[in-house]
C-alpha positions as CSV (number, residue, x, y, z in Angstrom):
1,X,0.0,0.0,0.0
2,X,1.5,3.3,-1.1
3,X,1.9,5.9,1.7
4,X,1.1,9.6,0.8
5,X,3.1,12.2,2.7
6,X,1.7,15.7,3.2
7,X,3.9,18.5,2.0
8,X,5.8,20.1,4.9
9,X,4.5,23.5,6.2
10,X,6.8,26.3,5.1
11,X,7.2,28.5,8.2
12,X,8.5,31.3,6.1
13,X,5.0,31.8,4.8
14,X,3.2,32.1,8.1
15,X,2.4,35.4,9.8
16,X,2.4,35.6,13.6
17,X,-1.3,34.7,14.0
18,X,-0.9,31.7,11.7
19,X,2.2,30.6,13.6
20,X,0.4,30.9,17.0
21,X,-2.5,28.8,15.6
22,X,-0.1,26.2,14.3
23,X,1.7,25.8,17.7
24,X,-1.6,25.5,19.5
25,X,-2.6,22.8,17.0
26,X,0.5,20.7,18.0
27,X,-0.1,21.3,21.7
28,X,2.5,24.0,22.2
29,X,2.3,27.4,23.7
30,X,1.5,30.4,21.3
31,X,4.6,32.3,22.4
32,X,6.6,29.8,20.4
33,X,5.5,31.9,17.4
34,X,7.6,34.8,18.5
35,X,10.6,32.6,19.0
36,X,10.3,31.3,15.4
37,X,9.8,34.8,14.0
38,X,13.0,36.0,15.7
39,X,15.0,33.0,14.4
40,X,13.9,33.3,10.8
41,X,13.5,37.1,10.3
42,X,15.6,38.7,13.0
43,X,18.5,36.3,12.9
44,X,18.2,35.0,9.3
45,X,18.3,31.3,10.3
46,X,16.6,28.7,8.1
47,X,17.8,25.6,9.9
48,X,15.4,24.5,12.6
49,X,18.1,22.4,14.3
50,X,20.0,25.6,15.1
51,X,17.1,27.1,17.1
52,X,18.7,26.5,20.4
53,X,16.1,28.0,22.7
54,X,13.6,25.4,21.6
55,X,13.8,22.0,23.2
56,X,15.3,19.1,21.3
57,X,11.9,17.4,21.2
58,X,10.2,20.4,19.8
59,X,12.9,20.9,17.2
60,X,12.5,17.3,16.1
61,X,8.7,17.7,16.0
62,X,9.1,20.8,13.8
63,X,11.6,19.2,11.5
64,X,9.1,16.3,11.0
65,X,6.2,18.6,10.1
66,X,7.8,21.9,8.8
67,X,10.6,23.5,6.8
68,X,11.9,27.0,6.2
69,X,11.9,27.2,2.4
70,X,13.8,30.3,1.2
71,X,13.8,31.8,-2.3
72,X,16.4,30.5,-4.8
73,X,18.6,33.2,-6.3
74,X,19.5,32.3,-9.9
75,X,21.3,35.6,-10.8
76,X,22.7,38.6,-9.0
77,X,24.5,41.6,-10.3
78,X,25.8,44.9,-8.8
79,X,25.7,48.1,-10.8
80,X,28.5,50.5,-11.2
81,X,26.6,52.9,-8.9
82,X,26.3,50.2,-6.2
83,X,22.7,49.2,-6.9
84,X,22.2,45.4,-6.6
85,X,19.7,43.3,-8.5
86,X,18.7,39.7,-7.8
87,X,16.7,37.4,-10.1
88,X,14.8,34.9,-7.9
89,X,13.2,31.6,-9.0
90,X,9.7,31.1,-7.6
91,X,8.1,27.8,-8.4
92,X,9.2,25.8,-11.5
93,X,9.4,28.4,-14.2
94,X,8.6,31.8,-12.8
95,X,11.3,34.4,-12.1
96,X,11.0,37.7,-10.2
97,X,13.4,40.5,-9.5
98,X,14.2,42.7,-6.5
99,X,16.6,45.6,-6.2
100,X,18.6,47.1,-3.4
101,X,19.5,50.7,-3.7
102,X,22.2,51.9,-1.2
103,X,22.5,55.6,-0.3
104,X,24.5,57.6,2.2
105,X,22.3,57.0,5.3
106,X,19.9,54.4,4.1
107,X,19.4,51.3,2.0
108,X,16.1,50.8,0.1
109,X,14.9,47.4,-1.0
110,X,12.4,47.3,-3.9
111,X,10.3,44.2,-3.6
112,X,8.0,42.4,-6.1
113,X,4.5,41.2,-5.3
114,X,3.6,39.4,-8.5
115,X,5.2,37.5,-11.4
116,X,4.6,40.0,-14.2
117,X,1.8,42.5,-13.9
118,X,-1.8,42.7,-15.3
119,X,-2.0,46.5,-15.1
120,X,0.1,46.9,-18.3
121,X,1.3,50.5,-18.0
122,X,2.6,51.5,-21.3
123,X,6.0,52.8,-20.0
124,X,6.8,49.7,-17.9
125,X,8.7,46.6,-19.0
126,X,7.1,44.4,-16.4
127,X,3.6,44.9,-17.8
128,X,4.8,44.1,-21.3
129,X,5.7,40.5,-20.2
130,X,2.2,39.9,-19.1
131,X,0.9,38.4,-15.8
132,X,1.7,34.9,-14.5
133,X,0.5,34.8,-10.9
134,X,0.5,36.3,-7.5
135,X,3.3,35.7,-5.1
136,X,2.7,34.0,-1.7
137,X,3.6,35.6,1.6
138,X,6.7,33.4,1.8
139,X,7.9,34.6,-1.7
140,X,7.4,38.3,-0.8
141,X,9.0,38.3,2.7
142,X,11.6,35.8,1.4
143,X,13.0,38.6,-0.7
144,X,13.6,40.7,2.4
145,X,15.2,37.7,4.0
146,X,17.6,37.1,1.1
147,X,18.6,40.8,1.0
148,X,19.1,41.0,4.7
149,X,21.3,37.9,4.7
150,X,23.4,39.3,1.9
151,X,25.0,41.6,4.5
152,X,26.4,38.5,6.2
153,X,25.6,36.1,9.0
154,X,25.0,35.9,11.9
155,X,22.7,38.9,11.9
156,X,22.8,41.2,14.9
157,X,19.4,41.6,16.5
158,X,19.5,45.4,16.2
159,X,21.1,45.6,12.8
160,X,19.3,47.8,10.2
161,X,21.2,47.2,7.0
162,X,17.9,47.6,5.1
163,X,16.3,50.8,6.3
164,X,13.4,51.1,3.8
165,X,11.3,48.7,1.8
166,X,9.1,49.7,-1.1
167,X,6.5,47.5,-2.7
168,X,7.4,48.9,-6.0
169,X,8.9,46.0,-7.9
170,X,7.2,43.7,-10.3
171,X,3.4,43.7,-10.0
172,X,0.5,45.7,-8.5
173,X,0.6,45.1,-4.8
174,X,-3.1,45.8,-4.1
175,X,-4.0,43.1,-6.6
176,X,-2.3,40.6,-4.2
177,X,-3.8,42.1,-1.1
178,X,-3.6,39.5,1.7
179,X,0.0,38.2,1.1
180,X,1.3,41.8,0.7
181,X,-0.3,43.0,3.9
182,X,0.9,39.9,5.7
183,X,4.5,40.5,4.5
184,X,4.4,44.2,5.4
185,X,3.3,43.2,8.9
186,X,6.3,41.0,9.3
187,X,8.5,43.8,8.0
188,X,7.3,46.1,10.7
189,X,7.3,43.5,13.5
190,X,9.8,44.4,16.2
191,X,10.7,40.8,16.5
192,X,11.4,40.5,12.8
193,X,12.8,43.4,10.7
194,X,11.6,46.2,13.0
195,X,10.9,48.7,10.2
196,X,8.8,51.8,11.0
197,X,5.5,52.0,9.1
198,X,6.7,55.2,7.6
199,X,9.7,53.3,6.1
200,X,7.5,50.6,4.4
201,X,5.9,52.0,1.3
202,X,3.2,50.6,-1.0
203,X,3.1,52.0,-4.5
204,X,-0.2,51.5,-6.4
205,X,-1.5,52.4,-9.8
206,X,-4.8,53.1,-8.2
207,X,-7.0,50.1,-7.2
208,X,-9.6,52.3,-5.4
209,X,-11.6,49.6,-3.5
210,X,-8.3,48.1,-2.2
211,X,-7.0,51.5,-1.0
212,X,-10.2,51.7,1.1
213,X,-9.6,48.2,2.4
214,X,-6.0,48.9,3.1
215,X,-7.0,51.8,5.4
216,X,-8.8,49.3,7.7
217,X,-5.7,47.1,8.3
218,X,-2.6,49.4,8.2
219,X,-1.3,52.9,7.9
220,X,1.9,52.3,6.1
221,X,3.2,54.9,3.6
222,X,1.2,55.1,0.4
223,X,2.6,56.2,-2.9
224,X,0.4,56.9,-6.0
225,X,1.7,56.1,-9.5
226,X,-0.1,58.9,-11.3
227,X,2.0,59.8,-14.4
228,X,-0.6,62.0,-16.0
229,X,-2.7,65.1,-15.0
230,X,-5.9,64.2,-16.8
231,X,-8.0,61.1,-17.6
232,X,-7.5,61.2,-21.3
233,X,-3.7,60.9,-21.1
234,X,-3.7,58.6,-18.1
235,X,-6.1,56.2,-19.9
236,X,-3.3,55.7,-22.4
237,X,-0.4,55.4,-19.9
238,X,-2.1,53.6,-17.1
239,X,-5.1,51.6,-18.5
240,X,-6.5,50.8,-15.0
241,X,-7.5,54.5,-15.0
242,X,-10.4,53.6,-17.3
243,X,-11.9,51.7,-14.4
244,X,-10.8,54.0,-11.6
245,X,-10.4,57.5,-13.0
246,X,-8.2,60.2,-11.4
247,X,-10.8,61.9,-9.2
248,X,-12.0,58.6,-7.8
249,X,-8.4,57.7,-7.1
250,X,-7.6,60.9,-5.3
251,X,-10.8,60.7,-3.2
252,X,-9.8,57.2,-2.0
253,X,-6.3,58.6,-1.1
254,X,-7.9,61.4,0.9
255,X,-10.0,58.8,2.8
256,X,-6.8,56.8,3.4
257,X,-5.0,59.9,4.7
258,X,-7.9,60.8,6.9
259,X,-7.8,57.3,8.5
260,X,-4.1,57.8,9.6
261,X,-3.3,59.2,13.0
262,X,-0.7,61.6,11.7
263,X,-0.7,64.4,9.2
264,X,0.2,62.5,6.1
265,X,1.7,63.9,2.9
266,X,1.2,61.5,-0.1
267,X,4.0,61.0,-2.6
268,X,2.9,61.3,-6.2
269,X,5.1,59.4,-8.7
270,X,5.2,60.9,-12.1
271,X,7.3,59.3,-14.9
272,X,8.4,62.0,-17.4
273,X,8.2,60.8,-21.0
274,X,9.6,63.0,-23.7
275,X,6.9,64.8,-25.7
276,X,4.1,62.8,-24.0
277,X,3.5,64.2,-20.5
278,X,6.5,66.5,-19.8
279,X,5.3,69.9,-21.1
280,X,4.6,72.9,-18.9
281,X,0.9,72.6,-19.7
282,X,1.0,69.2,-18.1
283,X,2.9,70.6,-15.1
284,X,0.3,73.4,-14.7
285,X,-2.6,70.9,-14.9
286,X,-0.9,68.7,-12.3
287,X,-0.4,71.6,-10.0
288,X,-4.1,72.4,-10.1
289,X,-5.1,68.8,-9.7
290,X,-3.1,68.2,-6.6
291,X,-4.3,71.3,-4.7
292,X,-6.9,69.0,-3.1
293,X,-4.4,66.6,-1.6
294,X,-1.3,67.4,0.6
295,X,1.4,65.9,-1.5
296,X,4.9,65.9,-2.7
297,X,5.9,65.0,-6.2
298,X,8.6,62.5,-7.3
299,X,9.6,63.0,-10.9
300,X,11.1,59.9,-12.6
301,X,12.8,60.3,-16.0
302,X,11.6,57.5,-18.2
303,X,14.0,54.5,-18.3
304,X,14.3,52.8,-21.7
305,X,13.6,49.1,-22.3
306,X,13.5,46.9,-25.4
307,X,10.3,47.2,-27.4
308,X,9.4,50.7,-26.2
309,X,9.3,53.8,-28.5
310,X,9.2,56.2,-25.6
311,X,12.2,58.4,-24.9
312,X,13.7,60.0,-21.8
313,X,13.3,63.8,-21.8
314,X,16.4,66.0,-21.6
315,X,17.8,67.1,-18.3
316,X,16.7,70.7,-19.0
317,X,13.1,69.6,-19.7
318,X,13.0,67.6,-16.4
319,X,14.4,70.5,-14.4
320,X,12.0,73.0,-16.1
321,X,9.1,70.7,-15.1
322,X,10.4,70.5,-11.5
323,X,11.0,74.3,-11.3
324,X,7.4,75.0,-12.4
325,X,6.0,72.8,-9.6
326,X,8.4,74.2,-7.0
327,X,7.3,77.7,-7.9
328,X,3.8,76.7,-7.0
329,X,4.8,75.4,-3.6
330,X,5.1,71.7,-4.2
331,X,8.1,69.8,-2.8
332,X,9.3,68.2,-6.0
333,X,12.2,65.8,-6.3
334,X,13.8,64.1,-9.3
335,X,14.6,60.5,-8.7
336,X,18.1,59.6,-9.6
337,X,18.4,56.9,-12.2
338,X,20.0,54.0,-10.4
339,X,21.0,50.6,-11.8
340,X,20.0,51.2,-15.4
341,X,23.3,49.6,-16.6
342,X,22.0,46.3,-15.2
343,X,18.3,46.9,-16.1
344,X,17.4,47.5,-12.5
345,X,16.0,51.0,-12.8
346,X,12.3,52.0,-12.3
347,X,10.2,50.3,-15.0
348,X,12.9,48.0,-16.2
349,X,12.2,44.8,-14.1
350,X,11.2,41.8,-16.2
351,X,12.3,38.8,-14.2
352,X,14.3,37.3,-17.0
353,X,17.8,35.9,-17.2
354,X,19.0,33.7,-20.0
355,X,21.9,31.2,-20.4
356,X,23.9,33.6,-22.4
357,X,23.8,36.1,-19.6
358,X,24.8,33.5,-17.0
359,X,27.7,32.4,-19.2
360,X,28.9,36.0,-19.7
361,X,28.9,36.5,-15.9
362,X,30.7,33.3,-15.2
363,X,33.3,34.2,-17.8
364,X,33.8,37.6,-16.1
365,X,34.2,36.0,-12.7
366,X,36.7,33.5,-14.1
367,X,38.8,36.3,-15.6
368,X,38.7,38.2,-12.2
369,X,39.8,35.1,-10.4
370,X,42.7,34.4,-12.7
371,X,43.8,38.1,-12.3
372,X,44.0,37.6,-8.5
């Protein structure tokens, strides 16, 4: 008679409540959940046998029923500006990307929430590859785990190598609501990564009902990918606008802000595309539109990718657009293009790496090794 074994439970994919329920189900105290969270997310340990504050019997029980399955990195590359990109295998065929952007006093991790994206913004390489599936909680928080461990082990309990996380990689986070919220809760758990809610940012193209739902469960930082000052243009650039037009989107953001305890200023992301949305008439329309919402504006010069006919505007056009908005009282920044030499800049993530790329990187590493 053939015996069928159940797949082991992946502890990486359980939030605190799920872990507590699991321990109760195996006749253990709920506080064991906090111990496991500390071992996995605070210390970066994936081997249950190393969890020395658990009894030997409990460790054996866990190893029989559970595992800590971590994402498989199939490719990593560091840009000349220090930006680091990982390509991660999720499942049998799917690949995702995440990016770590180091700066003077902080290090920002850009995390993916889906394999591909169904929103299909016209200026984004991710949308052009189509949508495959949502990521599980383990696959989202696992990205943070990989990046944190890249700084070396053992991790110090109070280390903060990653200071900011942005849900701004592949996918629309609000279309994968529960796993994304669960992962962000682990990011902000003091027993895990201990990030402030103001340091965890969710960027959305504008899924209005989900913004309202989000306000009921968290008050993390919210960023709006606007990219156009009117519905006609935004319908072309961000097709989801046909379902949730700009005013409906801004109304939902105002409701979200009102639900927060603090005085919140919403960041508006605006990709500048040469000759499309970067004229002073667009800047004037944007300044009028945003009078209704306390906001700051982050201008992002378009980053080219294969198959796109869009062009990056000149530096002078970008600065002129910025100056116009600043003159009208808006805090307006220009996002530095980081990691474009390794296709890690905003809008360039596609979750692809081929054998030719791997061979090229191996060859470079062999040459470096011989030189040493």
